[in-house]
N, C-alpha and C positions, 0 to 999 in steps of 0.2 A: 187433713187426711193422715199426716204423719202421726199426730197425737192419737188419732183413732186407732191406727195400726198398732202403735205401742200399747194402747189400752187393751185391745183385743188379744194381743200376744201375752200381756201381763196377766190377764184373767183367764187362765185355762190353757195357755200355750197355743193360741189360735194360729190360723194360717197367716204367714207373713206377707201375703200378697197385697193387703191393703197398705202395709208399711212400704212395700216396694213401689206401689203406685204413687204414694206420697213423695217418695224420694225422687222418682222420675219427674214428677211435676215440679218439685223444688229445683231439680237440675236444670229444667227449662228456664226457670226464673234466674238461676245463677248464670246461665249462658247469656241471657238477656242483659244482665248487669255488666258482664264482661264486654259484650258487643257495644254497649252504649258508651264505654269509656272514650274511644276516639271521637265519637260524636260530641261529647261534652267538651273535650279539649279543643276541638275545632270551633265549637260555638263560643268558647271563651276567647279564642284568638280573633274570631270575626268581630266579637263585641269590642275588643280593644282597638281593632282597626277602624271600626265605626266611630268610636270615641275620638280617634285621631282625626278622621276626616270631617266629622260633624262640628268640631271646634266648640264643644259645649263644656269642656272641662279645662281647668288650669293644669299646669305641669304637675303641681303637687297633688291635685285630685286624680290625675291620670295615673300617677304612681300608686296611689291608694286603691284606685279601681283595679289596676293590674294585680295587686296583691290580693284583693278581695276575690277577683275572678279565679286566681290560681287556687286559693283555698276552697272556693266553691267547687272547683273541679276535683280537688283532692277528696272531697266528701264522697264522690262517686267511686274513687279508688278504694277508700276505706270500706264502703258498702260492698263492693265486689269482693274484696278480701274476706270480709266477714261472711259473706254468702258462701264462698268457697270453703271456708273453715267449717261452717255449719253443715255443708253438704258432706264433707269428709267425716264429720262426727256422725251424721245420720247413716252413712254407709258402714261405719264401724259398728254402730248399734245393730244395724240389720245383719251384718256378718256374724256378730256374736250371738244374736238371737236365733239366727237360722241354724247355727250349729247345735243348739240345745235340743 
């Protein structure tokens, strides 16, 4: 929707409403990315606790699993930051296009 809005605005200076709708929809997905961050960190900590109680890993494996779960959770942080950056970029494009 965002690309369609940019296309319509680029060809003939169309109405920026489609672009704004796309930005609003993208903002919803960005909000979802941010909201899921605590859920992912909680899931990682619960997985570590389960590994400790299930006794299926050695001490060395548990250390590696802890590191892997930490970095898996960090991918959600990076995705949320990238989504926020893209949202800011789209808002700046909308603001500059709506002034024209």
